[in-house]
Phi, psi and omega in degrees: 000142172232156180220153184229141171245127179257134185232124177236130178240114176267135188250144171279188182299333179273004186066031173258144189296124175264316177212155183236120174231147178223165172207159176210079193300333178288340189259353179094008174257075183286325185271134174309130183250149182264144173228144176273343176209162176208134178240116184237130178228126183235145178234127179262104189289325180298312186272346183062038187230160174239144168239141184231132176224122183238111174232141176219146179284172171293340184275352176279116178275161184301319178302317180292323167305315179303311191294331177278311183282323189291316176298329181291317179296311181305317181291322177297318182292321171296328178288321177297309177304327181295335188280340185291000000 
């Protein structure tokens, strides 16, 4: 069984993200949804390396960036502490 998540990024003339839309038909999200940012992390277990793609549009305000990144930092800190 396979499932797909579609991510479309429109770029401006300077190749900066202008808009981000995503959909996940198998998850019940058939119509493209707008997002101001996307954080994508992929782990290659064989190579022991990561690929990270962080994109945000010009519409995303600094306060929204804080709302996006601070919980991620807090959660990662809790996870690391829980491993000890």
